[in-house]
C-alpha positions in Angstrom: -83.2 17.5 -20.4 -84.4 17.5 -16.8 -82.6 19.6 -14.2 -81.5 16.4 -12.5 -79.3 15.6 -15.5 -77.5 18.9 -15.5 -73.9 19.4 -14.3 -73.7 20.1 -10.5 -72.6 23.7 -11.1 -75.5 24.3 -13.5 -77.9 22.8 -11.0 -76.7 25.2 -8.3 -77.8 28.1 -10.5 -80.9 26.6 -12.0 -82.6 24.6 -9.2 -84.0 27.7 -7.4 -84.8 29.5 -10.6 -88.2 31.1 -10.7 -89.0 30.5 -7.1 -91.9 32.7 -5.9 -90.9 34.9 -3.0 -94.0 37.1 -3.1 -95.3 35.8 0.2 -92.0 36.5 2.0 -91.9 39.7 4.1 -88.6 41.0 5.6 -87.9 43.9 8.0 -85.2 45.1 5.7 -84.9 45.5 1.9 -83.4 42.4 0.3 -80.4 42.8 -2.0 -81.2 41.5 -5.5 -78.0 40.0 -6.8 -79.1 39.1 -10.3 -78.2 40.5 -13.7 -81.4 39.6 -15.5 -85.0 38.7 -14.8 -87.7 36.1 -15.6 -90.9 36.9 -17.5 -94.1 35.0 -18.0 -93.6 35.3 -21.8 -91.6 37.0 -24.5 -94.2 39.7 -24.9 -93.9 40.8 -21.3 -90.1 41.0 -21.6 -90.4 42.9 -24.8 -92.9 45.4 -23.3 -90.5 46.1 -20.4 -87.6 46.5 -22.8 -89.5 49.0 -24.9 -90.8 50.9 -21.8 -94.4 50.0 -22.6 -94.6 48.3 -19.2 -92.7 49.0 -16.0 -90.2 46.4 -14.8 -86.6 45.4 -14.9 -84.8 44.1 -17.9 -81.1 44.1 -16.9 -79.6 45.0 -13.5 -77.1 47.5 -14.8 -80.1 49.6 -16.1 -82.4 49.2 -13.1 -83.0 46.8 -10.3 -85.3 46.6 -7.2 -82.5 47.3 -4.8 -81.4 50.5 -6.5 -85.0 51.6 -7.0 -85.5 51.3 -3.3 -82.4 53.3 -2.6 -83.6 56.0 -4.9 -87.0 56.1 -3.1 -85.3 56.3 0.3 -82.9 59.1 -0.8 -85.8 61.1 -2.3 -87.7 60.7 0.9 -84.8 61.8 3.1 -84.2 64.8 0.8 -87.9 65.7 0.5 -87.4 65.4 -3.3 -89.6 64.1 -6.1 -87.0 61.7 -7.2 -83.4 60.5 -6.7 -80.9 58.9 -9.0 -78.1 56.6 -7.7 -75.0 56.1 -9.7 -72.3 53.4 -9.6 -69.5 55.9 -9.1 -69.0 59.5 -8.3 -67.5 60.0 -11.8 -70.7 58.6 -13.3 -72.7 61.1 -11.3 -70.5 64.1 -12.2 -70.3 63.3 -15.9 -74.1 62.6 -16.2 -74.9 65.9 -14.4 -72.6 68.0 -16.5 -73.8 66.4 -19.8 -77.4 66.9 -18.8 -77.2 70.5 -17.6 -74.5 72.1 -19.7 -74.8 73.4 -23.2 -72.2 74.8 -25.7 -71.0 78.2 -24.6 -71.8 77.6 -20.8 -69.2 78.6 -18.3 -68.5 76.2 -15.4 -66.5 77.3 -12.4 -64.9 74.7 -10.2 -62.4 74.4 -7.5 -58.9 73.7 -8.8 -58.7 71.1 -6.0 -60.9 68.4 -7.4 -60.6 64.7 -8.1 -58.1 64.1 -10.9 -60.6 62.1 -13.0 -63.1 65.0 -12.8 -60.4 67.5 -13.8 -59.4 65.3 -16.8 -63.1 64.9 -17.7 -63.5 68.7 -17.7 -60.4 69.2 -19.8 -61.4 66.6 -22.5 -64.9 67.6 -23.5 -64.4 69.5 -26.8 -67.9 68.5 -28.0 -69.5 70.3 -25.1 -67.7 73.6 -26.0 -68.1 74.8 -22.5 -65.6 77.1 -20.8 -64.1 75.5 -17.6 -62.7 77.9 -15.0 -60.7 76.4 -12.1 -60.5 78.6 -9.1 -57.9 78.2 -6.3 -60.1 78.5 -3.2 -57.6 80.3 -1.1 -56.5 82.9 -3.7 -59.2 85.3 -4.8 -58.8 86.2 -8.4 -56.1 83.6 -9.2 -57.4 81.2 -11.8 -56.8 79.6 -15.1 -59.2 78.3 -17.7 -59.4 76.1 -20.8 -61.1 78.8 -22.8 -61.6 82.5 -22.3 
């Protein structure tokens, strides 16, 4: 079926598909508003999916816009790399899960976002001790475990 015979709404999506923008230069970074990407063949997509080749497979995993943001943030912070998250809670939970091990003790302000507080309280598999300190009261705290 040719693209001319498609429903008008399908044509809106499909008619610009695969257009080559490699010769377009812009003064600012474009925003890539797509969820998936096109490949020359199945093997190329498979290699990217299996991390044998660099590229993007699905926008929630990686995309050129977020990659550029990470590069900019790393440059501003004089860091080797940066990692952007979709939410603060995603950043907090990923950091805690990556850095903490069973038996660790984590000290936090008692005045934190409720979602973070709940996350800290509901991590029995991590087996870490969470200590919540009231910032204005030295020595006044409570903890999940001692």
